[in-house]
C-alpha positions as CSV (number, residue, x, y, z in Angstrom):
1,M,9.6,29.5,-26.9
2,K,8.0,26.5,-25.1
3,V,5.5,27.4,-22.3
4,H,4.6,24.8,-19.4
5,A,1.0,24.1,-19.5
6,G,0.5,24.3,-15.9
7,A,2.3,27.7,-15.9
8,Y,0.0,29.0,-18.7
9,E,-3.1,28.0,-16.8
10,C,-2.1,29.7,-13.8
11,T,-1.7,32.8,-15.9
12,I,-4.9,32.8,-17.6
13,R,-6.8,31.9,-14.2
14,A,-4.8,35.2,-12.7
15,M,-6.2,37.3,-15.6
16,W,-9.9,35.7,-15.2
17,K,-9.5,36.5,-11.6
18,R,-8.6,40.2,-12.1
19,T,-10.9,40.5,-14.9
20,I,-13.4,39.5,-12.6
21,S,-12.8,41.5,-9.7
22,A,-12.8,44.6,-11.6
23,F,-16.5,43.7,-12.8
24,I,-17.3,43.0,-9.0
25,T,-15.7,46.1,-8.0
26,C,-17.5,48.5,-10.6
27,F,-20.9,46.7,-9.9
28,A,-20.5,47.3,-6.2
29,V,-19.6,50.8,-6.5
30,S,-22.8,51.5,-8.8
31,L,-25.0,49.9,-6.4
32,F,-23.5,51.3,-2.7
33,A,-22.3,54.6,-3.8
34,P,-23.9,56.7,-0.8
35,H,-24.0,60.1,-2.8
36,A,-27.2,62.0,-2.8
37,R,-28.9,63.3,-5.8
38,A,-32.3,65.0,-7.0
39,F,-35.0,62.7,-6.3
40,T,-38.7,62.1,-6.7
41,H,-41.2,62.4,-3.7
42,I,-45.0,61.4,-4.3
43,V,-47.3,63.7,-2.2
44,R,-49.3,61.9,0.2
45,K,-52.2,63.2,2.0
46,G,-51.1,65.5,4.9
47,D,-48.1,66.6,3.4
48,T,-47.2,70.3,3.1
49,L,-43.9,71.5,1.7
50,A,-42.9,72.7,5.0
51,S,-43.2,69.0,6.3
52,I,-41.4,67.7,3.2
53,A,-38.5,70.0,3.7
54,E,-38.3,69.0,7.3
55,R,-38.5,65.2,6.2
56,Y,-35.6,65.4,3.9
57,Y,-33.5,68.3,4.7
58,G,-34.1,68.9,8.5
59,R,-35.0,72.6,7.7
60,I,-38.4,73.8,6.8
61,Q,-37.0,76.9,5.4
62,H,-36.1,74.8,2.7
63,E,-39.5,74.5,1.4
64,K,-38.4,77.6,-0.9
65,L,-36.5,75.2,-2.8
66,L,-39.1,72.9,-3.7
67,V,-41.4,75.7,-4.7
68,A,-38.6,76.8,-7.2
69,A,-37.6,73.2,-8.5
70,N,-41.2,72.7,-9.2
71,A,-42.3,76.2,-10.5
72,L,-45.2,75.9,-7.6
73,D,-45.0,79.7,-7.6
74,A,-45.8,80.0,-11.5
75,Q,-48.8,81.6,-12.5
76,G,-49.8,83.0,-8.9
77,G,-48.9,79.6,-7.3
78,T,-50.0,76.1,-7.5
79,A,-50.9,73.9,-4.5
80,I,-49.8,70.6,-3.9
81,V,-52.0,67.7,-4.0
82,P,-51.8,64.0,-3.2
83,G,-50.4,62.2,-5.9
84,M,-48.3,65.0,-7.3
85,R,-44.8,64.2,-8.2
86,L,-42.4,66.6,-6.8
87,E,-38.5,67.1,-7.4
88,V,-36.7,67.3,-4.1
89,P,-33.3,68.8,-5.2
90,G,-29.9,67.0,-4.1
91,L,-26.6,67.1,-4.8
92,S,-24.7,64.7,-7.4
93,H,-21.2,63.6,-7.3
94,R,-18.7,62.8,-10.0
95,R,-15.2,61.2,-10.2
96,V,-12.6,63.1,-11.9
97,R,-10.7,61.4,-14.9
98,R,-7.2,62.1,-15.9
99,G,-6.7,65.3,-17.7
100,E,-9.8,67.0,-17.1
101,T,-10.2,70.5,-16.2
102,W,-12.6,72.6,-14.3
103,A,-14.0,74.1,-17.4
104,M,-14.4,70.8,-18.9
105,L,-16.3,69.2,-16.0
106,A,-18.3,72.4,-15.8
107,D,-19.5,72.3,-19.4
108,E,-20.5,68.7,-18.8
109,L,-22.1,68.9,-15.4
110,L,-23.3,72.8,-15.3
111,G,-23.9,73.7,-18.6
112,G,-21.0,75.8,-19.5
113,P,-17.4,76.2,-19.2
114,A,-17.5,79.6,-17.8
115,R,-19.3,78.0,-14.4
116,A,-15.8,76.3,-13.7
117,D,-15.4,79.0,-10.9
118,V,-18.4,78.1,-9.0
119,L,-17.8,74.1,-9.5
120,A,-14.1,74.7,-8.4
121,M,-15.0,76.6,-5.3
122,A,-17.8,74.3,-4.3
123,N,-14.7,71.7,-4.0
124,G,-12.5,73.8,-2.1
125,S,-10.1,74.4,-5.3
126,S,-9.6,77.4,-7.7
127,P,-10.6,77.1,-11.4
128,W,-6.9,77.8,-12.7
129,L,-5.9,74.8,-10.7
130,L,-6.3,71.0,-12.1
131,P,-8.7,68.9,-10.2
132,E,-6.9,65.6,-8.7
133,D,-7.1,62.7,-10.9
134,G,-9.8,60.5,-9.4
135,A,-11.0,62.8,-6.8
136,Q,-14.7,62.7,-6.1
137,I,-16.1,66.2,-6.6
138,V,-19.7,67.6,-5.6
139,V,-21.8,69.1,-8.3
140,P,-24.0,71.9,-7.5
141,Y,-27.7,71.8,-8.0
142,N,-29.1,74.1,-10.7
143,L,-31.9,75.4,-9.1
144,P,-34.1,77.2,-11.8
145,V,-36.0,80.0,-10.5
146,I,-38.4,82.0,-12.6
147,V,-38.4,85.7,-12.2
148,T,-41.6,87.2,-10.8
149,G,-42.3,91.1,-11.1
150,S,-40.6,92.2,-7.9
151,D,-37.4,89.8,-8.0
152,T,-34.0,91.3,-8.7
153,I,-30.7,89.3,-8.7
154,V,-29.9,90.7,-5.4
155,T,-33.2,89.5,-3.9
156,I,-32.7,86.0,-5.4
157,A,-29.1,85.8,-4.2
158,F,-30.1,86.7,-0.5
159,K,-33.4,84.4,-0.9
160,F,-31.3,81.2,-2.1
161,L,-27.6,81.7,-1.1
162,G,-28.2,83.7,2.2
163,D,-26.0,86.5,0.9
164,S,-27.1,89.4,-1.2
165,T,-23.5,90.0,-1.9
166,K,-23.2,86.9,-4.0
167,A,-25.5,88.6,-6.6
168,W,-22.5,88.9,-8.8
169,V,-22.0,85.1,-8.8
170,L,-25.6,84.8,-10.0
171,D,-25.1,87.4,-12.8
172,H,-21.5,85.9,-13.9
173,Y,-23.1,82.2,-13.7
174,N,-26.0,83.0,-15.8
175,G,-24.1,85.4,-18.5
176,F,-26.5,88.1,-17.7
177,K,-23.7,90.9,-17.6
178,G,-25.6,93.5,-15.5
179,K,-28.8,93.2,-17.5
180,R,-32.0,93.9,-15.5
181,L,-34.3,90.9,-15.0
182,A,-37.6,90.7,-16.6
183,R,-40.5,89.0,-15.3
184,G,-40.6,85.0,-16.5
185,D,-36.7,85.1,-17.0
186,V,-35.1,82.0,-15.5
187,V,-32.0,82.4,-13.1
188,L,-30.1,79.1,-12.3
189,V,-28.8,79.1,-8.7
190,P,-26.0,76.6,-8.0
191,V,-26.9,75.6,-4.5
192,T,-24.7,73.4,-2.5
193,D,-26.1,73.6,0.9
194,L,-28.3,70.5,0.5
195,A,-27.2,68.4,3.4
196,L,-30.0,65.4,3.8
197,T,-31.5,63.9,6.9
198,D,-31.2,60.1,7.4
199,A,-34.9,59.9,5.6
200,G,-33.5,62.1,2.7
201,R,-30.4,59.9,2.2
202,K,-32.7,56.7,2.1
203,A,-35.0,58.2,-0.6
204,A,-32.1,59.3,-2.7
205,A,-30.5,56.0,-2.4
206,E,-33.9,54.4,-3.2
207,A,-34.6,56.6,-6.1
208,A,-31.2,56.0,-7.6
209,S,-31.8,52.3,-7.6
210,M,-34.8,52.5,-9.2
211,S,-33.5,55.0,-11.8
212,C,-31.0,52.1,-12.8
213,S,-33.8,49.7,-13.1
214,E,-35.6,51.9,-15.5
215,A,-32.7,53.4,-17.6
216,G,-33.6,51.1,-20.5
217,G,-37.1,51.1,-19.8
218,D,-39.7,50.2,-17.2
219,T,-39.0,47.3,-15.0
220,R,-41.4,45.2,-16.9
221,Q,-39.5,45.5,-20.2
222,V,-35.8,45.1,-18.1
223,Q,-37.1,41.7,-16.7
224,L,-38.3,40.7,-20.2
225,K,-35.2,41.6,-21.8
226,V,-33.1,39.6,-19.1
227,S,-35.4,36.8,-19.6
228,A,-34.7,36.5,-23.2
229,E,-30.9,36.6,-22.4
230,L,-30.7,34.2,-19.7
231,P,-30.3,31.1,-22.4
232,N,-27.4,32.9,-23.6
233,L,-25.9,33.3,-20.1
234,I,-26.4,29.5,-19.6
235,A,-25.0,28.5,-23.1
236,E,-21.6,30.7,-22.2
237,V,-21.2,29.0,-19.0
238,R,-21.8,25.4,-20.6
239,G,-19.3,26.4,-23.3
240,G,-16.6,27.3,-20.9
241,R,-16.7,31.3,-21.8
242,Y,-16.6,31.9,-18.1
243,V,-15.5,35.8,-18.5
244,D,-18.1,36.4,-20.8
245,A,-20.6,34.9,-18.7
246,A,-19.5,36.8,-15.9
247,R,-19.9,40.0,-17.7
248,R,-23.5,39.2,-18.7
249,A,-24.5,38.0,-15.5
250,H,-23.3,41.2,-13.9
251,R,-25.0,43.4,-16.5
252,F,-28.3,41.4,-15.6
253,L,-27.5,42.2,-11.9
254,A,-27.1,45.9,-12.7
255,S,-29.9,46.2,-15.0
256,G,-32.4,46.8,-12.4
257,T,-35.3,44.9,-10.1
258,L,-35.6,41.4,-11.5
259,T,-37.7,38.7,-10.1
260,N,-36.5,36.2,-7.6
261,P,-36.4,33.2,-9.9
262,Q,-34.3,35.5,-12.5
263,L,-32.0,36.2,-9.7
264,A,-31.6,32.6,-8.7
265,R,-30.7,31.5,-12.1
266,I,-28.1,34.1,-12.5
267,H,-26.5,33.3,-9.2
268,R,-26.7,29.4,-9.9
269,Q,-24.7,30.4,-13.1
270,L,-22.3,32.4,-11.2
271,L,-21.8,29.8,-8.8
272,E,-20.3,27.5,-11.6
273,V,-18.5,30.7,-13.1
274,Y,-16.7,31.5,-9.8
275,V,-16.0,27.8,-9.1
276,A,-14.4,27.5,-12.7
277,L,-12.5,30.8,-12.1
278,D,-10.9,29.6,-8.8
279,A,-12.8,32.2,-6.6
280,P,-14.1,30.2,-3.8
281,G,-15.5,33.1,-1.7
282,L,-17.7,34.6,-4.8
283,A,-18.8,30.9,-5.4
284,T,-19.8,30.6,-1.8
285,A,-21.6,34.1,-1.8
286,S,-23.4,33.1,-5.1
287,C,-24.5,29.8,-3.8
288,V,-25.9,31.6,-0.6
289,E,-27.8,33.9,-2.8
290,W,-29.0,31.1,-4.9
291,M,-30.5,29.0,-2.5
292,K,-32.0,32.0,-0.6
293,L,-34.0,32.8,-3.7
294,D,-34.8,29.5,-5.0
295,P,-37.0,27.4,-2.3
296,D,-36.6,24.4,-4.8
297,A,-32.8,24.8,-4.6
298,R,-31.1,21.5,-3.7
299,L,-27.4,20.3,-3.5
300,D,-28.2,17.3,-5.6
301,P,-24.7,15.5,-6.5
302,V,-26.3,14.2,-9.8
303,Q,-26.7,18.0,-10.9
304,L,-23.9,19.5,-9.2
305,S,-20.1,18.7,-9.3
306,P,-18.3,17.9,-5.8
307,K,-16.7,21.5,-6.4
308,L,-19.9,23.2,-6.6
309,I,-21.3,21.3,-3.6
310,M,-18.4,22.3,-1.6
311,A,-18.8,25.9,-2.3
312,C,-22.0,25.8,-1.1
313,R,-21.5,24.0,1.9
314,R,-19.0,26.4,3.1
315,G,-21.6,29.0,3.2
316,A,-23.9,26.7,5.4
317,K,-20.9,26.9,8.1
């Protein structure tokens, strides 16, 4: 069958644009998902557990969560001092994939399929129902409570869940089967009452972005790795392998905190990629970022094609 060259080019262009759109969507979701999660607070002079709880939760009563999460009550109690790193409990979220059950999700997210009932109830469902495909679910924070000599499953339920009648929930969740707790035992308490203040949400978001940058090592290692691979990105653009270039560029951007010159070079290449893929809006956005990050950037007609210059001038309007 003979295919007209123009139609073939339009088909390829449409495929490229759909692929790039998918990359952009994934990248944006990973960067701007507003969901909280546990994060680190570095103790400063004047901090108390009550003031930290007030700052992040708006409830000084939640200082007991900080104590338990950081085992500050072990061995008779530990004071906090400036420079100490504290874990601040927070909720995380997970998008359900097709075919997953509450038991499968509980096994992955909470440490065992038997915890499906707690996970389902935390999301307003029942363990015998299937979670909705694509639904964003809340994942309880597993708070580790180290048992002292006076603790019982009832007192722990009252202290951390606010209801002593929920002792059976903790017994089932931990698989104790009614056994008496002994000093030094660990009881996991699935906490869902962890609403954050504006300051808490900001700290959680900053921690999430930092964790992305350090996923493959510290920030310096990430920057060195990107520097080593930048010539490959430029080669892909010059060779017309625009989809590969877009994939590599967005992997760079998602890898963490890069230097401004690195970001400028990446956006300069994306400008060319998006112009080639007939995505003028994205091309203009990339040019704006390039010009903002590189003080020496110039719209030189010797170095840039008319289409590139046109895309950049649209952003100046």
